[in-house]
VONUNU-886999 format. One line per field, with one value per residue (C-alpha): residue number from 1; chain; y negated, z negated, x. Coordinates in Angstrom, 1 decimal. Each point is the difference from the previous one (the first is absolute). Example, Ala and Ser with C-alpha at 12.3 -4.5 7.8 and 13.67 -1.06 7.14 Angstrom:
BEGIN
badren	c(1|2)
bado	c(A|A)
c2	c(4.5|-3.4)
c3	c(-7.8|0.7)
c1	c(12.3|1.4)
end
This chain:
BEGIN
badren	c(1|2|3|4|5|6|7|8|9|10|11|12|13|14|15|16|17|18|19|20|21|22|23|24|25|26|27|28|29|30|31|32|33|34|35|36|37|38|39|40|41|42|43|44|45|46|47|48|49|50|51|52|53|54|55|56|57|58|59|60|61|62|63|64|65|66|67|68|69|70|71|72|73|74|75|76|77|78|79|80|81|82|83|84|85|86|87|88|89|90|91|92|93|94|95|96|97|98|99|100|101|102|103|104|105|106|107|108|109|110|111|112|113|114|115|116|117|118|119|120|121|122|123|124|125|126|127|128|129|130|131|132|133|134|135|136|137|138|139|140|141|142|143|144|145|146|147|148|149|150|151|152|153|154|155|156|157|158|159|160|161|162|163|164|165|166|167|168|169|170|171|172|173|174|175|176|177|178|179|180|181|182|183|184|185|186|187|188|189|190|191|192|193|194|195|196|197|198|199|200|201|202|203|204|205|206|207|208|209|210|211|212|213|214|215|216|217|218|219|220|221|222|223|224|225|226|227|228|229|230|231|232|233|234|235|236|237|238|239|240|241|242|243|244|245|246|247|248|249|250|251|252|253|254|255|256|257|258|259|260|261|262|263|264|265|266|267|268|269|270|271|272|273|274|275|276|277|278|279|280|281|282|283|284|285|286|287|288|289|290|291|292|293|294|295|296|297|298|299|300|301|302|303|304|305|306|307|308|309|310|311|312|313|314|315|316|317|318|319|320|321)
bado	c(A|A|A|A|A|A|A|A|A|A|A|A|A|A|A|A|A|A|A|A|A|A|A|A|A|A|A|A|A|A|A|A|A|A|A|A|A|A|A|A|A|A|A|A|A|A|A|A|A|A|A|A|A|A|A|A|A|A|A|A|A|A|A|A|A|A|A|A|A|A|A|A|A|A|A|A|A|A|A|A|A|A|A|A|A|A|A|A|A|A|A|A|A|A|A|A|A|A|A|A|A|A|A|A|A|A|A|A|A|A|A|A|A|A|A|A|A|A|A|A|A|A|A|A|A|A|A|A|A|A|A|A|A|A|A|A|A|A|A|A|A|A|A|A|A|A|A|A|A|A|A|A|A|A|A|A|A|A|A|A|A|A|A|A|A|A|A|A|A|A|A|A|A|A|A|A|A|A|A|A|A|A|A|A|A|A|A|A|A|A|A|A|A|A|A|A|A|A|A|A|A|A|A|A|A|A|A|A|A|A|A|A|A|A|A|A|A|A|A|A|A|A|A|A|A|A|A|A|A|A|A|A|A|A|A|A|A|A|A|A|A|A|A|A|A|A|A|A|A|A|A|A|A|A|A|A|A|A|A|A|A|A|A|A|A|A|A|A|A|A|A|A|A|A|A|A|A|A|A|A|A|A|A|A|A|A|A|A|A|A|A|A|A|A|A|A|A|A|A|A|A|A|A|A|A|A|A|A|A|A|A|A|A|A|A|A|A|A|A|A|A)
c2	c(0.0|-2.5|0.7|-0.5|-3.4|-1.0|0.7|-1.9|-3.0|-0.1|1.1|-3.4|-1.7|2.4|-0.7|-3.7|0.6|1.6|-2.6|0.2|-1.1|-1.6|0.4|-2.6|-1.5|1.4|1.4|-1.0|-3.6|1.0|0.5|-3.7|-0.7|1.4|-3.2|-2.3|2.1|0.1|2.0|-0.6|1.9|-1.5|1.4|-0.2|-0.5|3.7|0.5|1.5|-0.9|-1.5|-0.2|-2.9|-1.3|-3.5|-1.7|-3.6|-3.2|0.0|-3.8|0.3|0.9|3.5|2.6|3.1|3.0|2.7|3.4|2.2|3.4|2.9|-2.3|-1.8|-3.4|1.4|-0.4|-3.6|0.8|-1.9|-3.1|0.4|0.6|-3.2|-2.5|-2.9|0.9|0.8|-3.3|-2.2|1.7|2.0|3.4|2.3|3.6|2.4|3.5|0.6|2.0|3.7|-0.9|-0.2|-0.9|-1.2|2.2|2.8|1.7|3.0|-1.3|-1.3|-2.5|-2.0|-0.6|-0.3|-3.6|-2.9|-2.2|2.0|-1.1|-3.6|0.1|1.7|-2.6|-2.8|1.4|0.1|-3.6|-1.3|1.6|-1.0|-3.7|0.1|-1.1|-3.3|-0.7|-2.6|2.3|1.7|3.0|1.3|3.4|2.4|3.1|3.0|2.1|1.0|-2.6|-2.7|1.3|0.1|-3.7|-0.8|1.9|-2.2|-3.2|1.2|0.4|-2.7|-2.6|-2.0|-2.1|1.7|0.6|-2.1|2.2|3.4|2.2|2.7|2.8|2.9|0.1|-0.1|-1.7|2.8|3.6|-0.9|-1.1|3.3|2.6|3.3|1.8|-2.0|0.6|3.8|0.5|-1.9|2.5|2.9|-1.6|0.5|3.7|1.7|2.5|-1.3|1.3|-1.5|-3.4|-0.1|0.9|-2.8|-2.5|1.1|-0.6|-3.3|-1.2|1.1|-2.8|-2.7|-1.1|-0.9|2.3|3.4|-0.4|1.6|3.1|-1.6|-3.1|2.1|2.0|-3.3|-0.9|3.5|0.1|-3.1|1.4|3.5|-1.0|-1.8|2.2|1.0|-1.6|-3.3|0.5|1.0|-2.5|-3.0|0.7|0.3|-3.3|-2.1|1.1|0.3|-3.8|-0.3|0.5|-3.1|-1.9|-0.3|-0.8|-2.1|-2.3|-0.5|-0.6|-2.5|-2.2|-0.2|-3.6|0.6|0.5|3.5|1.8|3.3|2.2|3.1|2.5|0.4|3.7|0.7|3.5|-0.3|-3.4|-1.1|-3.2|-1.8|0.8|-0.9|-3.1|-1.3|0.5|-1.8|-3.0|-0.2|0.3|-2.8|-2.9|-0.7|3.2|0.1|3.2|1.6|3.3|1.5|2.2|3.4|0.1|2.3|0.2|-0.2|-3.2|-1.5|2.9|0.3|-3.7|-1.0|-2.9|-1.6|0.7|-1.5|-3.2|-0.2|0.2|-2.5|-2.6|0.5|-0.6|-3.0|-1.6|0.4|-1.7|-2.8|-0.6|-0.1|-2.6)
c3	c(0.0|-0.9|3.2|2.0|-1.7|0.5|3.7|0.2|-1.5|2.7|2.9|0.5|0.2|2.7|1.9|0.1|2.1|2.8|2.5|0.8|3.2|0.1|-3.7|-2.6|-0.7|1.8|-2.7|1.7|-1.3|-3.7|-0.6|0.4|-3.4|-1.7|0.9|-3.0|-2.1|-3.8|-2.8|-3.6|-2.9|-2.8|-3.3|-0.7|-3.5|-0.7|1.0|3.4|2.8|3.1|3.3|2.5|3.1|1.4|3.2|1.0|-1.9|-3.5|0.2|2.8|-0.7|-1.6|1.3|-2.2|1.7|-1.9|1.5|-0.3|-1.4|0.6|1.8|-0.7|0.7|3.4|1.5|0.5|2.5|2.9|-2.1|-1.4|3.5|1.3|0.8|-0.3|-3.4|-1.3|1.2|-1.3|-3.3|-2.9|0.3|-3.0|-0.1|-2.9|-1.0|-2.4|-3.1|1.1|3.6|2.2|-1.9|-3.2|-3.0|0.3|-3.4|0.2|-2.8|0.6|-2.9|2.1|2.7|-1.6|-1.3|2.2|-1.9|1.2|3.6|-0.9|-2.1|2.8|2.5|-2.4|-0.6|3.7|0.5|-2.8|1.5|3.5|-1.0|-2.1|-3.1|1.7|-1.7|2.7|2.9|1.3|2.2|2.7|-0.8|2.8|-1.1|2.1|-1.0|-3.6|-0.2|0.1|-3.3|-1.6|1.0|-1.6|-3.2|-0.1|0.4|-2.6|-2.6|1.0|1.6|3.2|-1.1|2.4|2.9|3.1|2.2|0.3|3.1|-0.5|2.5|0.8|-3.5|-1.9|-3.2|-0.9|0.8|2.6|2.4|0.0|2.5|-1.1|1.5|-2.3|-3.1|0.7|0.8|-2.8|-2.8|2.0|0.1|-3.8|0.5|-1.6|2.9|2.6|3.1|-1.2|-0.7|3.3|2.0|-1.7|0.5|3.6|0.7|-1.8|2.0|3.3|-0.8|-0.5|3.6|2.7|2.3|-0.6|-1.8|1.5|-2.1|-1.0|-1.3|-1.8|-1.7|-1.0|-2.0|-1.2|-1.5|-2.1|-1.2|-1.0|-2.1|-2.5|-2.9|-0.2|-3.5|1.8|2.5|-2.6|-2.7|2.2|1.8|-3.2|-1.3|3.1|1.5|-3.4|-0.3|2.9|-2.5|-1.1|3.0|-1.6|3.2|1.4|-3.0|0.3|3.8|-0.5|-2.2|2.3|0.9|2.3|3.8|0.9|3.3|0.4|2.9|1.2|2.9|2.0|0.3|-3.7|-1.0|-3.7|-0.6|1.2|1.6|0.4|-3.6|-1.6|2.2|-0.9|-3.7|0.1|1.8|-2.3|-3.1|0.6|2.3|0.3|1.9|3.7|2.0|3.1|1.4|2.6|2.7|0.8|-3.5|-2.9|-3.7|1.0|2.0|-0.9|2.1|2.6|1.0|-1.9|2.2|-0.4|-3.7|-0.5|1.9|-2.2|-3.2|1.3|0.9|-3.4|-2.0|2.2|-0.5|-3.8|0.2|2.2|-2.3|-3.1|1.6)
c1	c(0.0|2.8|1.8|-3.2|-0.7|3.7|-0.3|-3.2|1.6|2.7|-2.1|-1.7|3.5|1.0|-3.2|0.7|3.1|-2.1|-1.3|-3.6|-1.8|-3.4|-0.7|-0.8|2.4|3.0|2.2|3.2|-0.1|-0.5|3.7|0.5|-1.5|3.1|1.9|0.1|-2.3|0.7|-1.6|-0.6|-1.5|-2.2|-1.1|-3.7|-1.5|-0.1|3.7|-0.8|2.4|-1.6|1.9|-0.3|1.7|0.4|1.2|0.3|0.9|-1.4|-0.3|-2.6|-3.6|-0.3|-2.4|-0.5|-1.5|-2.0|-0.5|-3.0|-1.0|2.5|2.4|3.3|1.6|1.1|-3.5|1.0|2.8|-1.6|0.0|3.5|1.2|-1.5|2.8|-2.4|-1.3|3.5|1.3|-2.8|-0.9|1.3|-1.5|-0.4|-1.5|-0.1|-1.0|-2.8|0.9|0.0|0.7|3.1|3.1|-1.7|0.0|-2.5|-0.7|-2.2|-2.2|-3.5|0.2|2.6|-2.6|-3.5|0.2|-0.8|2.4|2.9|-0.6|-0.4|3.2|1.9|-0.9|0.7|3.5|0.6|-1.2|2.1|3.1|-0.8|-0.5|3.2|-2.0|-1.0|-3.4|-0.8|0.4|-3.1|-0.4|-2.4|-1.3|-0.8|-1.9|-1.0|-2.9|0.5|2.8|-2.6|-1.5|3.5|0.4|-3.4|1.0|3.1|-2.1|-2.4|2.7|2.5|-2.1|0.6|2.9|2.4|-2.5|0.4|-2.3|-1.5|-0.2|-2.6|0.7|-2.4|-1.5|-3.2|-1.1|-2.4|-0.7|-2.6|2.7|1.9|-1.0|-1.4|3.0|2.4|-2.2|-0.2|3.7|1.7|-0.9|1.3|3.5|0.2|0.4|3.0|-0.1|2.5|-1.8|-3.4|1.6|2.0|-3.1|-2.0|2.8|0.3|-3.7|0.1|3.0|-1.8|-2.5|2.6|0.3|-2.6|2.0|1.6|3.3|3.0|0.9|3.3|-1.7|-2.5|2.8|1.5|-3.1|-0.6|3.5|-0.7|-3.3|1.0|3.1|-2.2|-1.2|-3.7|-0.2|0.6|-2.7|-2.5|1.0|0.4|-3.3|-1.9|1.4|0.0|-3.2|-1.6|0.2|-2.5|-2.8|-1.8|1.3|3.5|1.8|-2.8|0.1|3.8|-0.2|-2.8|2.2|3.0|0.7|2.9|-0.5|-1.1|0.3|-1.9|1.2|-1.9|0.2|-3.1|0.5|1.0|-1.2|0.8|-1.6|-3.4|1.1|-3.4|-1.0|3.4|0.5|-3.5|0.6|3.4|-1.4|-3.1|2.1|2.4|-0.7|3.7|0.6|0.5|-0.1|1.6|-1.2|2.3|-1.5|1.7|1.4|-0.7|0.9|3.7|-0.6|3.4|1.4|-2.8|0.3|3.1|0.9|-3.4|0.0|3.5|-1.1|-3.1|2.1|2.4|-2.7|-1.7|3.1|1.1|-3.4|0.4|3.3|-1.4|-2.9|2.2|2.2)
end
């Protein structure tokens, strides 16, 4: 078992060296993101080590990217590989506890408290902004990452928030597809075959078009290396807060600019339902829905997505000046 998991960790790295044709996006450009990339580790309030990476000038506007369920910081490769984003901004991405290169204890009590996720993000932001209390950040969440961002805002407030990009997410359970709701509990399984099959089916629904098998394996490798206790505990904590409109109330009170981005062909989020809820909850929110894009829209239409992020942040800068 240990040998299998070790191979699975390195397999996605091997896959990235293989050029793909007519896929989204072409993997050949992803190696560019290693130029200038730096990593750092922070210690959260419960002494857990959280891994993060950054690229770009820290004096420029900081954008912090939050990945989704059963993913890692590496989902943001198309953004970290963008020459324009790297030159104009300070990009930061990090692994949730139990994911990627962050500590992954096989203990459910390290995942079943919503404060953990708020504290982890706060530690990353403090490190990324070099302790500058006046510097604000733009948060870009994907899917479950949006909820982690809202947990941070609930606990720590909006003092450090310059803007929020809400990507392919939902504020309540009504916005998640039945496929997502049914598959997630199966990923908790201690049986490797059962868990892998569930992850595989889930990842099949990421994109609006069939993923190349090598890209799929890239995502599968990130998912399966996380312990089942993480999947179960984090889901109970993060999605449990949906009750009593927890996230809706936090989102409603955001005073910073908000950009909600959806894929028209998302199979894990009900885009019309979620989009309507977002716009009805906070009048400051603006929205973009990209055609021919699914849940993984920042891969499906990565060039359009990157331009959208760039324009949103530039407008924030312009309005502040």
